[in-house]
KOLFIRO-301599 format. One line per 2 residues: number of its first residue (from 0); for each residue x, y, z of N, C-alpha, C. Coordinates in steps of 0.001 Angstrom, whole numbers, plus 500000, padded with zeros to 6 digits. Example, Ala and Ser with C-alpha at 12.3 -4.5 7.8 and 13.67 -1.06 7.14 Angstrom:
0	513190,494310,507800,512300,495500,507800,513200,496700,507800 ~ 512850,497750,507080,513670,498940,507140,512900,500030,507870
END
This chain:
0	035853,346468,620189,034586,346810,619641,033830,347782,620275 ~ 033195,348696,619461,032587,349805,620189,031314,349350,620779
2	030940,350371,621823,029873,350086,622883,028694,349740,622172 ~ 028384,350607,621070,027245,350447,620416,026982,349106,619626
4	028111,348788,619026,028088,347336,618511,027884,346150,619652 ~ 028434,346446,620724,028178,345463,621698,026760,345430,622324
6	026241,346480,622471,024837,346707,622858,023879,346158,621708 ~ 024255,346420,620591,023419,346033,619431,023440,344307,619302
8	024706,343942,619450,024730,342508,619628,023892,341636,620684 ~ 024091,342379,621853,023358,341712,623056,021782,341990,622909
10	021340,342953,622089,019977,343146,621968,019498,342186,621020 ~ 020137,341913,619956,019768,340867,619009,019569,339495,619680
12	020683,339240,620394,020683,337904,621268,019537,337809,622062 ~ 019333,338744,622731,018052,338682,623672,016991,338544,622767
14	016613,339398,621842,015505,339198,621111,015243,337825,620553 ~ 016364,337123,620150,016113,335820,619674,015847,334918,620820
16	016595,335063,622093,016167,334402,623197,016441,332831,622921 ~ 015618,331993,623643,015608,330659,623599,015674,330137,622098
18	014935,330690,621122,014844,330292,619896,016136,330011,619143 ~ 017131,331021,619391,018381,331090,618959,019087,329678,619320
20	019107,329366,620613,019787,328104,621036,019013,326808,620347 ~ 017733,326919,620304,016854,325857,619699,017249,325457,618279
22	017510,326538,617549,017938,326719,615971,019128,325961,615901 ~ 020028,326237,616893,021507,325516,616935,021421,324207,617172
24	020502,323857,618002,020438,322413,618500,019741,321790,617402 ~ 018796,322115,616644,018094,321638,615487,019123,321395,614415
26	020133,322202,614227,021174,322251,613131,021976,321035,613438 ~ 022249,320649,614657,023304,319587,614839,022498,318179,615224
28	021195,318296,615585,020679,316979,616183,020639,315946,615237 ~ 020570,316102,613849,020768,315176,612880,021924,314425,612733
30	023095,315092,612994,024412,314540,613049,025058,314047,614220 ~ 024156,314103,615484,024778,313741,616686,025102,312258,616523
32	026398,311973,617036,026996,310479,617118,027767,310229,615838 ~ 027805,311113,614609,028691,311098,613804,030082,311479,613945
34	031159,310684,613383,032373,311132,613663,033079,311656,612479 ~ 033613,312575,612470,034426,313202,611185,035973,313179,611542
36	036720,313022,610463,038129,312851,610552,038871,314007,609936 ~ 039543,314864,610551,040120,316141,610076,041750,315754,610143
38	042183,316128,608949,043715,316317,608553,044299,317485,608762 ~ 045075,317998,609660,045544,319197,609870,047115,319330,610387
40	047488,320546,610274,049076,320642,610551,049401,320714,612011 ~ 050740,320291,612350,051413,320583,613426,051926,322054,613243
42	051088,323103,613740,051405,324541,613578,050845,325342,614488 ~ 051531,326435,615093,051172,327042,616271,049435,327448,616178
44	048975,327775,615229,047542,328011,615294,046638,326814,615598 ~ 047088,325776,614964,046265,324715,615249,046519,324002,616555
46	047745,324167,616868,048041,323594,618358,047057,324171,619408 ~ 046595,325405,619226,045682,326092,619976,044243,325727,619628
48	043852,325775,618276,042524,325459,617744,042033,323973,618312 ~ 042832,323003,618254,042575,321683,618726,042103,321604,620120
50	042545,322674,620992,041919,322599,622269,040339,322909,622373 ~ 039804,323167,621232,038363,323497,621197,037554,322281,620611
52	038259,321127,620154,037612,320133,619714,036715,319499,620543 ~ 036947,319294,621689,036300,318682,622888,034811,319475,623008
54	035131,320747,623100,033951,321795,623158,032959,321570,622360 ~ 033364,321555,620910,032595,321341,619702,031706,320221,619907
56	032489,318967,620267,031623,317698,620532,030615,317740,621538 ~ 030799,318446,622627,030127,318534,623733,028830,319282,623505
58	028991,320372,622408,027867,321150,622269,027178,320437,620951 ~ 027719,319657,620033,026997,319303,618986,026742,317799,618699
60	027662,317126,619638,027371,315643,619697,028123,314911,618465 ~ 028886,315758,617622,029801,315431,616596,031022,315117,617055
62	031567,313849,616953,032825,313532,617439,034042,313751,616234 ~ 035313,314095,616913,036221,314539,616047,037394,313625,616134
64	037918,312967,614992,038910,312150,615019,040162,312857,614450 ~ 041408,312952,614853,042475,313787,614436,043403,312958,613642
66	044119,313643,612645,045025,313250,611878,046038,314322,611844 ~ 046981,314542,612666,047974,315643,612762,049247,315344,612276
68	049785,316265,611194,050944,315987,610503,051775,317171,610439 ~ 053164,316969,610071,053850,318145,609695,053323,318564,608373
70	053174,319830,608176,052315,320488,607065,052766,320038,605717 ~ 054111,319961,605422,054375,319544,604002,054344,318198,603766
72	053995,317373,604784,053798,315902,604559,052379,315792,604519 ~ 051425,316688,604407,049989,316348,604382,049523,316217,602856
74	050170,316884,601980,049832,316896,600604,049539,315536,600190 ~ 050748,314823,600170,050795,313425,599574,049551,312573,600190
76	049284,312755,601450,048393,311780,602044,047069,312433,601689 ~ 046754,313703,601508,045485,314298,601134,045163,313857,599766
78	046136,313953,598798,045940,313618,597406,045471,311977,597322 ~ 046156,311259,597991,045930,309700,598159,044416,309554,598467
80	044117,310325,599655,042706,309927,600184,041690,310596,599393 ~ 041777,311975,598935,040759,312627,598200,040637,311943,596793
82	041712,311220,596231,041629,310784,594823,040941,309214,594804 ~ 040667,308770,596034,039875,307303,596016,038581,307519,595465
84	038093,306395,594637,036864,306400,594038,035723,306470,595101 ~ 035915,305663,596117,034875,305537,597199,035220,306686,598206
86	034755,306543,599293,034834,307411,600481,036455,307546,600552 ~ 036942,308628,600867,038344,308862,601550,038137,308755,602919
88	039391,308857,603660,039206,308826,605096,038971,310206,605870 ~ 039267,311422,605061,038925,312621,605554,037764,313325,605336
90	037086,313992,606161,035971,314674,606055,036310,316199,606128 ~ 037454,316548,606673,037985,317890,606579,039355,317654,606226
92	040001,318451,605185,041145,318459,604966,041735,319971,604902 ~ 042870,320251,605720,043308,321532,605870,044443,321676,604865
94	044118,322670,603882,045221,322743,602981,046149,324085,603168 ~ 047344,324105,602529,048211,325313,602492,047621,325850,601242
96	047683,327350,601362,047051,328237,600209,047717,327636,598919 ~ 048977,327358,598742,049501,326896,597418,048903,325725,596902
98	048063,325067,597488,047615,323816,596985,045940,323985,596494 ~ 045548,325071,596849,044000,325185,596606,043595,324989,595074
100	044388,325611,593990,043858,325591,592790,044280,324153,592025 ~ 045383,323469,592558,045512,322169,592066,044415,321236,592533
102	043936,321332,593823,042865,320447,594342,041601,320816,593487 ~ 041322,322051,593439,040131,322320,592715,040127,321916,591220
104	041387,321978,590479,041324,321539,589193,041182,320116,589073 ~ 041615,319239,590052,041627,317876,590008,040197,317322,590547
106	039468,318303,590839,038210,317795,591346,038011,317093,592816 ~ 039009,317633,593698,039148,316927,594861,038198,317613,596021
108	037752,318887,595789,037189,319520,596909,035766,320107,596655 ~ 034841,320112,597560,033666,320555,597555,033437,322185,597493
110	032696,322766,596404,032608,324324,596613,031636,324468,597739 ~ 031892,325513,598548,031117,325817,599782,029861,326683,599632
112	029715,327380,598680,028666,328154,598484,027213,327502,598745 ~ 027045,326274,598343,025942,325548,598535,025747,325227,600016
114	026814,325226,600714,026421,324849,602332,026223,326251,602971 ~ 026846,327323,602552,026532,328570,603185,025004,328997,602778
116	024481,328531,601666,023032,328855,601350,022209,328003,601752 ~ 022491,326926,602513,021656,325874,603066,021215,326333,604548
118	019931,326712,604398,019404,327333,605822,019334,326156,606921 ~ 019247,324931,606647,019364,323849,607762,020920,323794,608333
120	021750,324156,607514,023243,324109,608117,023755,325567,608315 ~ 023459,326497,607674,024252,327740,607782,023660,328484,609046
122	024721,328973,609860,024431,329877,610987,024331,331187,610609 ~ 023155,331892,610635,022927,333245,610174,023894,334286,611055
124	024471,333911,612005,025470,334907,612719,026839,334626,612324 ~ 027176,333848,611501,028517,333349,611213,029243,334635,610395
126	028538,335215,609430,029150,336508,608970,030300,336405,608232 ~ 030292,336069,606882,031396,335954,605882,032216,337328,605932
128	031640,338303,605899,032240,339595,605674,033014,340191,606759 ~ 032984,339342,607966,033785,339649,609176,035316,338911,608996
130	035247,337905,607965,036395,337243,607804,037448,338338,607202 ~ 038636,338350,607627,039409,339378,607043,039651,339290,605534
132	039494,340435,604879,039213,340353,603392,040250,339685,602646 ~ 041548,340068,602810,042666,339521,602226,042898,337955,602285
134	042418,337593,603629,042467,336089,603918,041471,335388,603187 ~ 040257,335861,603030,039176,335289,602168,039515,335261,600840
136	040150,336290,600290,040513,336229,598851,041508,335205,598576 ~ 042690,335299,599443,043772,334410,599228,043569,332887,599463
138	042745,332812,600573,042614,331299,601055,041525,330438,600718 ~ 040265,331136,600404,039155,330695,600225,038738,330602,598641
140	039053,331363,597879,038597,331626,596530,039336,330818,595429 ~ 038683,330187,594538,039296,329581,593378,038410,329773,592205
142	039028,330081,590751,038178,330178,589681,038203,331689,589346 ~ 038521,332507,589827,038486,333896,589180,039650,334306,588410
144	040125,335547,588399,041268,335778,587410,042650,335101,587970 ~ 043250,334724,586981,044484,333730,587155,044105,332404,587887
146	042820,332186,588078,042293,330942,588664,042292,331147,590246 ~ 043072,332129,590634,043151,332184,592193,042959,333384,592776
148	042555,334712,592038,042253,335941,592686,040796,336017,592640 ~ 040303,337155,593444,038925,337441,593580,038551,337858,592192
150	037263,337728,591783,036760,338311,590753,035744,337552,589983 ~ 035334,337810,588818,034244,336755,588004,034607,335326,588108
152	033953,334496,588553,034103,332919,588525,034631,332513,589756 ~ 035076,333281,590759,035576,332908,591848,034553,332309,592764
154	034929,331125,593481,033958,330578,594413,034800,330111,595697 ~ 034023,329919,596813,034792,329637,597876,034988,328026,598009
156	036198,327486,598303,036514,326123,598371,036981,325889,599716 ~ 037165,326821,600638,037605,326610,601814,037318,327791,602717
158	037517,327644,604112,037367,328615,605052,038613,329051,605663 ~ 039225,330224,605645,040456,330524,606070,040471,330190,607641
160	041555,329526,608145,041802,329227,609368,043145,328969,609595 ~ 043807,329924,610312,045332,329711,610283,045936,330687,609220
162	045038,331398,608580,045508,332347,607520,046428,333324,608216 ~ 047206,334041,607328,048327,334781,607842,048866,335806,606741
164	049487,336840,607412,050331,337866,606705,051584,337842,607240 ~ 052462,338880,606908,053783,338779,607355,054002,340115,608425
166	054964,339952,609274,055251,340984,610195,056664,340855,610621 ~ 057379,342136,611025,058697,342150,611531,058375,342143,613062
168	059137,341242,613688,059252,341279,615145,060772,341381,615371 ~ 061071,342181,616318,062424,342620,616781,062552,342770,618243
170	063845,342493,618802,064289,342608,620096,064444,343941,620399 ~ 063578,344645,621244,063691,345988,621743,065102,346243,622348
172	065265,345177,623411,066541,345421,624209,067814,345460,623256 ~ 067890,344609,622185,069190,344705,621391,069189,345877,620387
174	068026,346250,619754,068090,347620,619117,068272,348774,620025 ~ 067898,348623,621071,068351,350027,622002,069538,349901,622463
176	070134,348867,622791,071583,348730,623199,072546,349284,622057 ~ 072177,348977,620844,073102,349523,619825,072610,350707,619077
178	071562,351176,619700,070986,352521,618856,070626,352281,617620 ~ 069903,351218,617318,069482,350703,615885,068032,351288,615901
180	067646,352051,615017,066209,352244,614595,065274,351111,614016 ~ 064136,351174,614431,063399,349955,613868,063298,350174,612340
182	063704,349039,611685,064008,349134,610294,062789,349431,609419 ~ 062794,350346,608616,061424,350717,607886,061670,350419,606342
184	063040,350318,605922,063219,349941,604693,064413,348755,604545 ~ 064566,348170,603460,065473,347037,603200,066853,347501,603574
186	067231,348684,603208,068490,349150,603529,068818,349314,604998 ~ 067610,349679,605765,067713,349788,607247,067825,348332,607894
188	067127,347321,607215,067040,345997,607895,068560,345218,607489 ~ 068974,345444,606285,070403,344748,606294,071415,345514,607006
190	071373,346821,607066,072395,347447,607908,072278,347029,609505 ~ 071207,346777,609945,070764,346318,611303,071348,345044,611496
192	071186,344106,610347,071701,342844,610524,073230,342792,610502 ~ 073935,343508,609983,075388,343600,609859,075840,344153,611405
194	075263,344968,611884,075618,345574,613287,075318,344654,614157 ~ 074309,343871,614319,073844,342864,615468,074893,341784,615223
196	075118,341312,614109,075945,340012,613938,077440,340487,614440 ~ 077860,341680,614108,079195,342200,614545,079306,342413,616014
198	078493,343210,616627,078547,343662,617744,077717,342793,618968 ~ 076769,342346,618438,076002,341336,619469,076434,339901,619472
200	077028,339421,618273,077486,337919,618086,076248,337075,618080 ~ 075162,337505,617687,074065,336545,617326,073547,336870,615996
202	072708,336182,615479,072132,336574,614039,071330,337661,614201 ~ 071381,338494,612931,070550,339638,612703,069231,339404,612537
204	068881,338513,611578,067582,337993,611195,067443,336648,610936 ~ 066385,335942,611569,066346,334503,611373,065582,334318,609955
206	065629,333298,609280,065160,332889,608055,065016,331569,607707 ~ 063850,331175,607039,063927,329727,606417,064956,329623,605335
208	065580,328439,605136,066595,328268,604269,066595,326926,603606 ~ 065889,325806,604113,065844,324565,603627,065474,324316,602213
210	066197,323515,601565,065965,323222,600199,064406,322911,599887 ~ 063831,323364,598742,062543,323080,598541,061632,324254,598727
212	060421,324003,599149,059520,325025,599495,059842,326261,600497 ~ 060727,325659,601545,061047,326528,602618,062007,327797,601923
214	063113,327494,601161,063660,328546,600806,063080,329379,599751 ~ 062263,328768,599102,061291,329451,598056,060635,330559,598889
216	059866,330237,599947,059103,330924,600874,060027,332221,601354 ~ 061163,331923,601754,062056,332813,602264,062449,333788,601229
218	062683,333538,599901,062990,334320,598716,061988,335176,598511 ~ 060602,334609,598482,059396,335412,598075,059273,336500,599040
220	059578,336370,600380,059500,337512,601409,060043,338849,600865 ~ 060977,338645,599988,061779,339849,599780,061592,340177,598119
222	060584,339411,597474,060548,339572,596035,059700,340819,595697 ~ 058157,340612,596070,057484,341719,595636,057611,343101,596317
224	058264,342900,597735,058713,344308,598321,059567,345127,597413 ~ 060293,344281,596703,061424,344992,595879,061164,344909,594590
226	059802,344891,594144,059196,345267,592817,059287,344054,591884 ~ 059608,342775,592406,059672,341653,591589,058431,340794,591424
228	058465,339818,590629,057367,338920,590224,057819,337651,589749 ~ 057090,336525,590053,057844,335215,589486,057688,335134,587870
230	056470,335372,587514,056136,335450,586058,055664,336843,585678 ~ 055686,337271,584447,055202,338434,583865,053730,338172,583520
232	053016,339124,582892,051604,338985,582423,051409,337991,581408 ~ 052512,337721,580682,052306,336540,579606,052776,335254,580053
234	053195,335016,581187,053615,333984,581885,054813,333540,581583 ~ 055738,334575,581037,057195,334366,580929,058011,334408,582187
236	059040,333758,582534,059784,333740,583702,060217,335052,583939 ~ 059858,335825,585165,060516,337061,585630,061406,337151,586778
238	061473,335909,587323,062099,335608,588601,063611,336086,588507 ~ 064262,335964,587130,065668,336047,586864,066089,337602,586510
240	065012,338380,586612,065271,339780,586207,065996,340528,587386 ~ 066318,341736,587412,067130,342454,588308,066492,342434,589656
242	065079,342468,589680,064408,342510,590890,064398,341095,591780 ~ 064282,340052,590664,064421,338572,591470,065670,338556,592000
244	066783,338903,591110,068165,338670,591459,068544,339473,592950 ~ 067960,340748,593033,068031,341455,594074,067449,340685,595352
246	066204,340140,595088,065717,339378,596068,066560,338289,596734 ~ 067137,337640,595709,068091,336400,596089,069310,336928,596859
248	069940,338122,596403,070997,338647,597079,070857,339153,598475 ~ 069607,339698,598500,069168,340016,599939,069001,338753,600896
250	068473,337740,600334,068401,336458,601099,069788,336035,601563 ~ 070770,335944,600510,072028,335675,600832,072514,336400,602014
252	072416,337819,602025,073126,338584,603053,072421,338239,604399 ~ 071071,338027,604353,070459,337571,605510,070972,336268,606150
254	071244,335421,605357,071952,334090,605633,073289,334336,606154 ~ 074029,335173,605458,075465,335576,606033,075457,336056,607394
256	074514,336821,607662,074442,337737,609148,073507,337123,610094 ~ 072964,335974,609716,071920,335195,610597,072544,334199,611178
258	071835,333356,611964,072142,332240,612929,072893,331143,611868 ~ 073702,330449,612341,074457,329471,611603,073630,328500,610683
260	072498,328130,611263,071648,327030,610821,070668,327268,609696 ~ 070634,328494,609220,069699,328869,608266,069504,328008,606931
262	070579,327511,606495,070528,326543,605397,069646,325267,605695 ~ 069534,324800,606787,068731,323657,607176,067344,324049,607741
264	067103,325286,607892,065874,325813,608596,064576,325676,607776 ~ 063634,325093,608406,062232,325262,607917,061430,326153,608795
266	060403,326245,608850,059578,327345,609459,059735,327074,610970 ~ 059550,325876,611566,059861,325653,612894,061126,326053,613471
268	062074,325571,612702,063447,325810,613043,063784,327516,613038 ~ 063279,328103,612062,063618,329460,611887,062686,330350,613032
270	061736,329787,613401,060863,330585,614370,061669,330241,616019 ~ 062039,329029,615764,062523,328701,617334,063844,329584,617598
272	064661,329784,616518,066046,330526,616600,065575,331963,617203 ~ 064653,332456,616668,064145,333796,617249,063594,333631,618679
274	062931,332751,619053,062379,332392,620350,063310,332182,621350 ~ 064445,331401,621044,065438,331127,621802,066760,332117,621799
276	066525,333194,621316,067511,334220,621399,068642,334201,620436 ~ 068479,333339,619419,069652,333128,618562,069688,334266,617352
278	068627,335075,617314,068583,335926,616194,067738,337186,616790 ~ 068112,338401,616427,067504,339630,616955,066119,339936,616327
280	066047,339402,615036,064801,340011,614298,064142,338695,613745 ~ 062969,338866,613199,062019,337872,612492,061178,338558,611458
282	061036,337973,610345,060389,338520,609353,059759,337384,608564 ~ 058559,336969,609048,057760,336173,608327,056359,336113,608951
284	055757,335070,609056,054223,334818,609485,053909,335398,610887 ~ 052563,336022,611108,052231,336543,612214,051883,335371,613174
286	052148,334176,612711,052050,333093,613713,053113,333006,614786 ~ 053963,334163,614690,055014,334314,615877,054598,334803,617030
288	053457,335511,616881,052845,336354,617967,052494,335636,619311 ~ 051869,334648,619196,051317,333807,620195,052603,333220,620875
290	053274,332461,620226,054457,331697,620876,055509,332732,621472 ~ 055619,333816,621181,056440,335034,621765,056057,335062,623025
292	054725,335021,623535,054350,335341,624985,054228,334074,625620 ~ 054606,332893,625008,054365,331615,625770,055708,331232,626470
294	055764,331223,627881,057144,330809,628503,057504,329362,628299 ~ 056738,328641,627699,057185,327245,627523,057906,327239,626184
296	057910,328234,625241,058406,328285,624038,059307,329238,623769 ~ 059320,330262,624634,059986,331569,624408,060864,331925,625523
298	062193,332429,625251,063036,333163,626271,063033,334603,626168 ~ 062209,335096,625158,062378,336580,625048,061106,337436,625128
300	060177,336596,626018,058868,337212,626457,059098,338611,626906 ~ 058304,339691,626565,058532,340955,627208,059559,341775,626597
302	060222,341224,625577,061443,341955,624807,061372,342184,623527 ~ 060020,342133,623008,059841,342000,621405,058599,343010,621162
304	058953,343719,620134,057789,344648,619473,057720,344427,617945 ~ 056791,345065,617312,056426,344623,616057,056343,345822,615096
306	056799,345603,613818,056632,346532,612881,056079,346002,611506 ~ 055583,346753,610457,055218,346341,609313,056397,345890,608474
308	056272,345168,607517,057143,344490,606509,058049,345743,605961 ~ 059316,345799,606064,059927,346881,605589,059844,347092,603936
310	060029,348349,603432,059704,348787,602074,061078,348536,601430 ~ 060836,347854,600270,061926,348016,599208,061774,349038,598276
312	061230,348670,597056,060530,349918,596069,059234,350129,596474 ~ 058669,349134,597194,057057,349270,597467,056865,348649,598630
314	055666,348878,599297,055266,348191,600458,054389,347014,599932 ~ 054702,345752,600495,054078,344506,600086,054311,343535,601141
316	053319,342582,601500,053475,341636,602583,052853,340406,602125 ~ 053205,339378,602541,052612,338027,602353,051214,337941,602655
318	050582,337054,601826,049356,336725,602293,049388,335215,602009 ~ 048804,334270,603210,048810,332851,602848,048330,332162,603931
320	048901,330956,604421,048493,330170,605565,047586,329024,605145 ~ 046818,328848,605868,045771,327703,605820,044350,327964,605802
322	043629,326870,605072,042316,326851,605126,041682,325506,605373 ~ 040455,325346,605781,039754,324052,606082,038830,323840,604731
324	038754,322572,604146,038046,322347,603134,037263,321048,603370 ~ 036323,320680,602394,035548,319355,602537,036017,318622,601246
326	036650,317422,601269,037003,316710,600148,035772,316175,599603 ~ 035708,316062,598094,034360,315633,597343,034053,314185,597719
328	034914,313381,598253,034697,312078,598606,034500,311754,600193 ~ 034305,313008,600961,034091,312685,602295,032727,312011,602684
330	032996,311307,603765,031664,310538,604139,030687,311390,604728 ~ 030977,312410,605655,030141,313116,606415,030220,314681,606156
332	029714,315067,604907,030050,316380,604468,029344,317398,605300 ~ 028161,317172,605467,027205,318149,606454,027826,318290,607736
334	028175,317109,608341,028793,317389,609662,030275,318118,609745 ~ 030849,317788,608455,032101,318590,608392,031990,319981,608267
336	031106,320588,607422,030746,321743,607198,030413,322511,608606 ~ 029640,321745,609434,029128,322174,610915,030495,322413,611717
338	031365,321413,611374,032653,321754,612321,033377,322827,611877 ~ 033549,323053,610652,034460,324193,610085,033699,325515,610453
340	032266,325355,610198,031608,326817,610576,031784,327250,611950 ~ 031662,326034,612876,031769,326283,614345,033320,326824,614728
342	034205,326234,614162,035551,326335,614549,035943,327831,614133 ~ 035270,328346,613093,035761,329833,612511,034639,330738,612933
344	033685,330369,613890,032865,331505,614337,033338,332550,615130 ~ 032769,333656,615329,033394,334792,616053,033826,334516,617334
346	032934,333581,618080,033314,333026,619429,034505,332270,619532 ~ 034563,331281,618742,035909,330375,618599,037052,331188,618269
348	036895,332304,617325,038097,332907,616805,038722,333670,618055 ~ 038014,334317,618787,038408,335019,619977,039096,334057,620963
350	038607,332906,621198,039128,332020,622016,040552,331592,621485 ~ 040578,331168,620320,041743,330818,619683,042971,331904,619709
352	042528,332948,619400,043436,334146,619525,044067,334513,620983 ~ 042976,334301,621960,043585,334564,623292,044447,333463,623877
354	044417,332367,623342,045258,331151,623629,046687,331191,622794 ~ 046731,332123,621753,048079,332092,621155,047867,331830,619585
356	046591,331573,619029,046403,331241,617782,046429,332468,616805 ~ 046146,332443,615453,046091,333463,614561,044688,334035,614596
358	044471,335140,614175,043302,335946,614208,042774,335973,612836 ~ 041366,335498,612559,041021,335487,611098,039950,336265,610719
360	039375,337032,611952,038229,337908,611768,038458,339360,612386 ~ 037781,340261,611591,038012,341843,612053,037435,341814,613403
362	036442,341213,613741,035773,341495,615109,036798,340949,616100 ~ 037638,339903,615934,038570,339538,616908,039622,340665,617069
364	039992,341279,616069,040888,342414,616319,040338,343345,616986 ~ 039035,343767,616936,038373,344601,617756,037936,344261,619029
366	038191,342939,619433,037570,342665,620926,038592,343206,621883 ~ 038005,343628,622855,038703,344466,623946,039734,343485,624657
368	039293,342305,625006,040306,341449,625579,041503,340902,624812 ~ 041214,340799,623411,042289,340415,622515,043123,341776,622429
370	042541,342913,622387,043223,344109,622391,044177,344280,623475 ~ 043928,343955,624567,044516,344079,625851,045813,343120,625979
372	045519,341735,625384,046610,340806,625250,047716,341083,624200 ~ 047208,341664,623034,047977,341926,621931,048109,343380,621822
374	048316,344251,622777,048405,345686,622555,049706,346062,621571 ~ 050786,345280,621720,051955,345706,621096,051792,345087,619601
376	051089,344019,619452,051109,343411,617993,050115,344008,617087 ~ 048899,344522,617678,047754,344716,616789,048031,345988,615766
378	048753,346961,616233,048827,347964,615439,049742,347658,614150 ~ 050715,346901,614369,051503,346429,613305,050771,345456,612482
380	049769,344647,612886,049116,343726,612262,048153,344328,611400 ~ 047442,345634,611872,046637,346113,611009,047214,346821,609761
382	048395,347199,610120,049084,348056,609006,049628,346950,607857 ~ 049979,345758,608461,050378,344782,607673,049252,343959,606660
384	048129,344078,607255,046875,343618,606441,046524,344545,605357 ~ 046935,345838,605554,046639,346959,604286,047486,346467,603156
386	048697,346085,603347,049776,345902,602357,049697,344399,601906 ~ 048944,343469,602585,049052,342113,602322,048454,341772,600751
388	049268,341070,600216,049242,340898,598464,048709,339491,598139 ~ 047438,339471,597661,046879,338058,597229,047605,337480,596224
390	048460,338282,595545,049241,337811,594323,050761,337874,594659 ~ 051051,337380,595923,052301,337392,596484,053160,336454,595496
392	052553,335231,595262,053040,334265,594304,051876,333683,593477 ~ 052363,333124,592332,051338,332453,591510,050805,331221,591982
394	049454,331197,592420,048976,330166,593028,048182,329220,592024 ~ 048845,329014,590944,048370,328127,589976,048656,326650,590290
396	048160,325810,589718,048088,324372,589946,049644,323926,589774 ~ 050458,324621,589258,051946,324026,588922,052894,324773,589891
398	052249,325594,590655,053215,326409,591536,053864,325522,592523 ~ 053211,324404,593133,053771,323705,594095,054982,322874,593561
400	054920,322590,592426,056112,321936,591732,057273,322917,591496 ~ 056853,324048,590931,057892,324957,590618,058592,325477,591897
402	057754,325709,592955,058378,326054,594339,059344,325159,594780 ~ 058812,323857,594797,059818,322952,595450,060686,322155,594677
404	060620,322032,593426,061561,321260,592635,062279,322214,591590 ~ 061885,323493,591460,062660,324223,590483,063405,325370,591248
406	062607,326299,591628,063144,327611,592443,063699,327020,593738 ~ 063010,325986,594351,063749,325489,595559,064889,324612,595330
408	065287,324261,594299,066578,323591,594204,067636,324556,593696 ~ 067327,325569,593065,068276,326649,592459,068696,327686,593738
410	067784,327991,594459,068124,329127,595499,069279,328654,596640 ~ 069375,327300,596961,070319,326943,597877,071766,327081,597299
412	071873,327174,596024,073163,327449,595503,073583,329013,595748 ~ 072397,329768,595758,072738,331253,596139,073221,331473,597519
414	072445,330783,598462,072736,331279,599874,073927,330641,600395 ~ 074339,329545,599738,075705,328786,600144,076899,329535,599189
416	076731,330314,598502,077635,331084,597619,078292,330089,596421 ~ 077615,328980,596155,078125,328174,595055,077904,328737,593720
418	076957,329569,593508,076606,330258,592445,076123,331633,592540 ~ 076536,332562,591785,075686,333952,592008,074529,334032,591478
420	073532,334814,592122,072231,334818,592052,071531,334764,590625 ~ 072286,335593,589793,071780,335698,588507,071969,334246,587672
422	073266,333677,587906,073392,332449,587382,072498,331245,587517 ~ 072341,331341,589035,071348,330133,589501,069837,330373,589046
424	069479,331842,589066,068013,331888,588601,067919,331648,587144 ~ 068847,332219,586345,068757,332082,584828,068821,330384,584612
426	069442,329609,585330,069407,328030,585098,067945,327594,585313 ~ 067233,328291,586003,065868,327591,586394,064755,327967,585491
428	065009,329006,584445,064053,329643,583661,063385,328523,582812 ~ 064295,327555,582087,063587,326630,581042,062549,325781,581767
430	063010,325210,582906,062127,324104,583595,060810,325099,584021 ~ 060888,326176,584653,059730,327046,585086,058755,327124,583986
432	059543,327651,582785,058401,328108,581577,057898,326716,581156 ~ 058611,325518,581080,058167,324186,580617,056942,323975,581498
434	057096,324217,582703,055961,323746,583730,054687,324628,583314 ~ 054745,326054,583191,053646,326696,582936,053062,326513,581494
436	053976,326089,580629,053690,325976,579206,052664,324681,579206 ~ 053079,323690,580006,052438,322326,579883,051152,322515,580487
438	051181,323577,581620,049675,323779,582121,048859,324691,581428 ~ 049365,325146,580315,048452,325981,579547,048345,327402,579656
440	049375,327895,580451,049507,329164,580874,050282,329961,579662 ~ 051315,329486,579452,052270,329997,578595,052097,329589,577118
442	051474,330447,576258,050932,330048,574905,052138,329998,573922 ~ 053068,330697,573967,054182,330681,572882,055452,330273,573388
END
């Protein structure tokens, strides 16, 4: 942050003086003693964020009860609780971005604009425009173009928290040893994978590969950078065209030159393979940055650098991750909003980033202490945010089914060699088009 900004912030705080503290205390006083229940994922960002729960309670008097789960198990539990006619168990539900439109269509979430406009609840220093723009567009908004993009009709239903884009992490020692340049294109990337597998005897690039959502997420990493899309503008299947087939063939080559366990890897296993030295490169969420530096999780600290997602026919990087929301049937909605607002404040975002969580704010990227800790990571992160794509995959209500039960069942045949990519993807077209036709997207 620039010196002028620091001085202006200090001057503003000094001008408000004790009054600002009194306002904050008044904001929380009514809710002191309430207990909110939050359902959230076992994920590197939330592992750090939960360390602040006690501090929130100490400052506000609002207690926090935790329900922490593996993130792909959360949806069934959330739908059950948020679908109850009376109050459900959750006051805060953390959703994965691909669930947001489905939840809103089913009437399960509170729109948040009313809370942000409520002067008795809203913190005037919170600053929505300081939230990284691509994260706000992708994770918070529902109701705009295609139902999930920013534009007319879009409203916030969540606050990005653990939002993410993609990044390439690589072992500097291994690339230097074999005189491999940092991959800038997919041709570079695949060539490096082959050399590393052949000469170093470890995987070139780690990847997800587990049947269902995980393998679809892995394939999507290579789809839009290579000019592909899941559906065309008329909601006809496009994933089986030349670009979609190329993305699947790239994934197969990554599996063939990667660590042996990829077909069973979810996000955690994929990440751990890189952290434990079983692969020389990683191409996925920025959530890797904190764990790389953590000696309790990483054997490669001090040997990793970062670069932007390689270019295929274009530059494009994922946007996704998590957001916190308030269920329609929550018992303690105001206290839930206060918790979400506090956890996503500028001060909390810096603390979480310094402990190894994701950064959700521009001001955090500009923070001097964060800049010192993440000197290697931030330049690549800033470049990745420029190419982050809110239309990385179609976040329509039907997407979770298509991702898990259609594409996620077809792609394993590709990476194991049971079927050629074109054949496997062609076989998924009818089911995918039936799903979007039933949802009202495909009209003919």
